[in-house]
Biopython code that builds the backbone (N, CA, C, O; Angstrom):
import numpy as np
from Bio.PDB.StructureBuilder import StructureBuilder

atoms = [
    (1, "MET", "N", (0.848, -1.165, 0.000)),
    (1, "MET", "CA", (0.000, 0.000, 0.000)),
    (1, "MET", "C", (0.899, 1.236, 0.000)),
    (1, "MET", "O", (1.703, 1.433, 0.911)),
    (2, "SER", "N", (0.754, 2.048, -1.015)),
    (2, "SER", "CA", (1.584, 3.240, -1.099)),
    (2, "SER", "C", (0.704, 4.475, -1.147)),
    (2, "SER", "O", (-0.373, 4.487, -1.742)),
    (3, "THR", "N", (1.192, 5.481, -0.516)),
    (3, "THR", "CA", (0.462, 6.743, -0.548)),
    (3, "THR", "C", (1.334, 7.778, -1.231)),
    (3, "THR", "O", (2.548, 7.819, -1.032)),
    (4, "THR", "N", (0.717, 8.588, -2.016)),
    (4, "THR", "CA", (1.460, 9.659, -2.662)),
    (4, "THR", "C", (0.929, 10.984, -2.152)),
    (4, "THR", "O", (-0.274, 11.180, -1.982)),
    (5, "MET", "N", (1.849, 11.864, -1.920)),
    (5, "MET", "CA", (1.461, 13.176, -1.445)),
    (5, "MET", "C", (1.768, 14.187, -2.541)),
    (5, "MET", "O", (2.875, 14.232, -3.077)),
    (6, "GLN", "N", (0.795, 14.971, -2.850)),
    (6, "GLN", "CA", (1.019, 16.011, -3.835)),
    (6, "GLN", "C", (1.131, 17.338, -3.100)),
    (6, "GLN", "O", (0.285, 17.701, -2.283)),
    (7, "THR", "N", (2.185, 18.033, -3.415)),
    (7, "THR", "CA", (2.351, 19.346, -2.819)),
    (7, "THR", "C", (2.216, 20.384, -3.909)),
    (7, "THR", "O", (2.743, 20.226, -5.010)),
    (8, "THR", "N", (1.526, 21.413, -3.599)),
    (8, "THR", "CA", (1.384, 22.487, -4.556)),
    (8, "THR", "C", (2.282, 23.626, -4.142)),
    (8, "THR", "O", (2.443, 23.915, -2.957)),
    (9, "LYS", "N", (2.853, 24.256, -5.116)),
    (9, "LYS", "CA", (3.735, 25.376, -4.825)),
    (9, "LYS", "C", (2.879, 26.617, -4.630)),
    (9, "LYS", "O", (2.230, 27.101, -5.558)),
    (10, "SER", "N", (2.893, 27.109, -3.427)),
    (10, "SER", "CA", (2.158, 28.335, -3.160)),
    (10, "SER", "C", (3.182, 29.456, -3.035)),
    (10, "SER", "O", (4.123, 29.385, -2.245)),
    (11, "GLU", "N", (2.975, 30.457, -3.812)),
    (11, "GLU", "CA", (3.917, 31.566, -3.801)),
    (11, "GLU", "C", (3.566, 32.535, -2.682)),
    (11, "GLU", "O", (2.427, 32.984, -2.556)),
    (12, "ALA", "N", (4.540, 32.834, -1.902)),
    (12, "ALA", "CA", (4.344, 33.807, -0.830)),
    (12, "ALA", "C", (4.759, 35.165, -1.377)),
    (12, "ALA", "O", (5.927, 35.385, -1.699)),
    (13, "ASN", "N", (3.827, 36.041, -1.476)),
    (13, "ASN", "CA", (4.119, 37.375, -1.982)),
    (13, "ASN", "C", (4.494, 38.284, -0.815)),
    (13, "ASN", "O", (3.740, 39.176, -0.424)),
    (14, "THR", "N", (5.666, 38.032, -0.281)),
    (14, "THR", "CA", (6.139, 38.801, 0.859)),
    (14, "THR", "C", (7.030, 39.926, 0.347)),
    (14, "THR", "O", (7.999, 39.693, -0.375)),
    (15, "THR", "N", (6.692, 41.116, 0.724)),
    (15, "THR", "CA", (7.482, 42.263, 0.282)),
    (15, "THR", "C", (8.672, 42.457, 1.214)),
    (15, "THR", "O", (8.657, 41.990, 2.353)),
    (16, "PRO", "N", (9.699, 43.144, 0.731)),
    (16, "PRO", "CA", (10.847, 43.434, 1.603)),
    (16, "PRO", "C", (10.438, 44.222, 2.847)),
    (16, "PRO", "O", (11.037, 44.048, 3.909)),
    (17, "LEU", "N", (9.441, 45.075, 2.732)),
    (17, "LEU", "CA", (8.971, 45.823, 3.896)),
    (17, "LEU", "C", (8.375, 44.884, 4.941)),
    (17, "LEU", "O", (8.625, 45.045, 6.135)),
    (18, "GLN", "N", (7.588, 43.905, 4.497)),
    (18, "GLN", "CA", (7.005, 42.944, 5.434)),
    (18, "GLN", "C", (8.098, 42.132, 6.115)),
    (18, "GLN", "O", (8.016, 41.854, 7.311)),
    (19, "LEU", "N", (9.113, 41.754, 5.361)),
    (19, "LEU", "CA", (10.224, 41.002, 5.956)),
    (19, "LEU", "C", (10.953, 41.848, 6.989)),
    (19, "LEU", "O", (11.293, 41.358, 8.066)),
    (20, "ALA", "N", (11.195, 43.107, 6.672)),
    (20, "ALA", "CA", (11.883, 43.991, 7.609)),
    (20, "ALA", "C", (11.066, 44.176, 8.879)),
    (20, "ALA", "O", (11.621, 44.174, 9.978)),
    (21, "LEU", "N", (9.757, 44.336, 8.740)),
    (21, "LEU", "CA", (8.907, 44.498, 9.919)),
    (21, "LEU", "C", (8.887, 43.232, 10.771)),
    (21, "LEU", "O", (8.922, 43.306, 11.999)),
    (22, "ALA", "N", (8.833, 42.082, 10.123)),
    (22, "ALA", "CA", (8.810, 40.822, 10.868)),
    (22, "ALA", "C", (10.125, 40.612, 11.615)),
    (22, "ALA", "O", (10.120, 40.213, 12.779)),
    (23, "TRP", "N", (11.249, 40.877, 10.953)),
    (23, "TRP", "CA", (12.540, 40.727, 11.622)),
    (23, "TRP", "C", (12.698, 41.742, 12.741)),
    (23, "TRP", "O", (13.289, 41.431, 13.775)),
    (24, "SER", "N", (12.180, 42.953, 12.551)),
    (24, "SER", "CA", (12.245, 43.961, 13.613)),
    (24, "SER", "C", (11.418, 43.534, 14.813)),
    (24, "SER", "O", (11.823, 43.724, 15.960)),
    (25, "PHE", "N", (10.261, 42.959, 14.540)),
    (25, "PHE", "CA", (9.377, 42.504, 15.609)),
    (25, "PHE", "C", (10.069, 41.491, 16.504)),
    (25, "PHE", "O", (9.854, 41.480, 17.716)),
    (26, "ALA", "N", (10.895, 40.642, 15.916)),
    (26, "ALA", "CA", (11.608, 39.624, 16.699)),
    (26, "ALA", "C", (13.001, 40.095, 17.110)),
    (26, "ALA", "O", (13.477, 39.756, 18.193)),
    (27, "GLY", "N", (13.644, 40.862, 16.260)),
    (27, "GLY", "CA", (15.039, 41.217, 16.473)),
    (27, "GLY", "C", (15.270, 42.277, 17.521)),
    (27, "GLY", "O", (16.241, 42.198, 18.274)),
    (28, "ILE", "N", (14.400, 43.272, 17.589)),
    (28, "ILE", "CA", (14.600, 44.364, 18.547)),
    (28, "ILE", "C", (14.532, 43.859, 19.989)),
    (28, "ILE", "O", (15.422, 44.181, 20.777)),
    (29, "PRO", "N", (13.513, 43.080, 20.366)),
    (29, "PRO", "CA", (13.522, 42.540, 21.741)),
    (29, "PRO", "C", (14.704, 41.600, 21.995)),
    (29, "PRO", "O", (15.238, 41.556, 23.103)),
    (30, "LEU", "N", (15.104, 40.861, 20.980)),
    (30, "LEU", "CA", (16.251, 39.966, 21.134)),
    (30, "LEU", "C", (17.516, 40.762, 21.417)),
    (30, "LEU", "O", (18.276, 40.416, 22.322)),
    (31, "LEU", "N", (17.749, 41.820, 20.659)),
    (31, "LEU", "CA", (18.927, 42.647, 20.881)),
    (31, "LEU", "C", (18.873, 43.351, 22.229)),
    (31, "LEU", "O", (19.901, 43.509, 22.886)),
    (32, "ALA", "N", (17.693, 43.773, 22.644)),
    (32, "ALA", "CA", (17.548, 44.407, 23.958)),
    (32, "ALA", "C", (17.891, 43.409, 25.057)),
    (32, "ALA", "O", (18.543, 43.772, 26.036)),
    (33, "GLY", "N", (17.467, 42.176, 24.914)),
    (33, "GLY", "CA", (17.780, 41.141, 25.903)),
    (33, "GLY", "C", (19.258, 40.831, 25.960)),
    (33, "GLY", "O", (19.812, 40.642, 27.042)),
    (34, "VAL", "N", (19.903, 40.777, 24.810)),
    (34, "VAL", "CA", (21.349, 40.531, 24.774)),
    (34, "VAL", "C", (22.094, 41.693, 25.420)),
    (34, "VAL", "O", (23.035, 41.482, 26.185)),
    (35, "ALA", "N", (21.675, 42.916, 25.116)),
    (35, "ALA", "CA", (22.322, 44.084, 25.700)),
    (35, "ALA", "C", (22.163, 44.091, 27.220)),
    (35, "ALA", "O", (23.115, 44.385, 27.942)),
    (36, "GLN", "N", (20.972, 43.772, 27.702)),
    (36, "GLN", "CA", (20.737, 43.748, 29.155)),
    (36, "GLN", "C", (21.574, 42.654, 29.824)),
    (36, "GLN", "O", (22.085, 42.843, 30.928)),
    (37, "THR", "N", (21.707, 41.528, 29.160)),
    (37, "THR", "CA", (22.528, 40.446, 29.694)),
    (37, "THR", "C", (23.989, 40.877, 29.790)),
    (37, "THR", "O", (24.659, 40.587, 30.781)),
    (38, "LEU", "N", (24.479, 41.563, 28.771)),
    (38, "LEU", "CA", (25.861, 42.030, 28.800)),
    (38, "LEU", "C", (26.080, 43.061, 29.909)),
    (38, "LEU", "O", (27.110, 43.042, 30.583)),
    (39, "VAL", "N", (25.119, 43.952, 30.093)),
    (39, "VAL", "CA", (25.218, 44.947, 31.166)),
    (39, "VAL", "C", (25.276, 44.251, 32.521)),
    (39, "VAL", "O", (26.083, 44.619, 33.374)),
    (40, "ASN", "N", (24.433, 43.256, 32.719)),
    (40, "ASN", "CA", (24.429, 42.534, 33.998)),
    (40, "ASN", "C", (25.706, 41.719, 34.182)),
    (40, "ASN", "O", (26.195, 41.575, 35.303)),
    (41, "ALA", "N", (26.245, 41.187, 33.094)),
    (41, "ALA", "CA", (27.487, 40.424, 33.192)),
    (41, "ALA", "C", (28.649, 41.340, 33.573)),
    (41, "ALA", "O", (29.523, 40.955, 34.349)),
    (42, "ILE", "N", (28.652, 42.556, 33.020)),
    (42, "ILE", "CA", (29.711, 43.515, 33.365)),
    (42, "ILE", "C", (29.627, 43.874, 34.845)),
    (42, "ILE", "O", (30.652, 43.966, 35.520)),
    (43, "LYS", "N", (28.413, 44.077, 35.352)),
    (43, "LYS", "CA", (28.226, 44.379, 36.771)),
    (43, "LYS", "C", (28.744, 43.226, 37.643)),
    (43, "LYS", "O", (29.345, 43.450, 38.694)),
    (44, "LEU", "N", (28.504, 42.007, 37.194)),
    (44, "LEU", "CA", (28.892, 40.828, 37.958)),
    (44, "LEU", "C", (30.402, 40.738, 38.123)),
    (44, "LEU", "O", (30.888, 40.338, 39.181)),
    (45, "PHE", "N", (31.144, 41.104, 37.092)),
    (45, "PHE", "CA", (32.592, 40.942, 37.126)),
    (45, "PHE", "C", (33.336, 42.165, 37.604)),
    (45, "PHE", "O", (34.567, 42.168, 37.587)),
    (46, "HIS", "N", (32.643, 43.205, 38.029)),
    (46, "HIS", "CA", (33.330, 44.380, 38.582)),
    (46, "HIS", "C", (33.443, 44.263, 40.080)),
    (46, "HIS", "O", (33.991, 45.154, 40.729)),
]
sb = StructureBuilder()
sb.init_structure("model")
sb.init_model(0)
sb.init_chain("A")
sb.init_seg("    ")
for serial, (resi, resn, name, xyz) in enumerate(atoms, 1):
    if name == "N":
        sb.init_residue(resn, " ", resi, " ")
    sb.init_atom(name, np.array(xyz, "f"), 0.0, 1.0, " ", f" {name:<3s}", serial, name[0])
structure = sb.get_structure()
């Protein structure tokens, strides 16, 4: 018994602006967290 799966190519019409907004949505909090971690690490070693 074999099953075949058909996949259809769906084109994602993502604009560069949408990509930039999505990366900003995730990237800005990530960078803020990394910066805060570095600040706390500097405090720890002083």
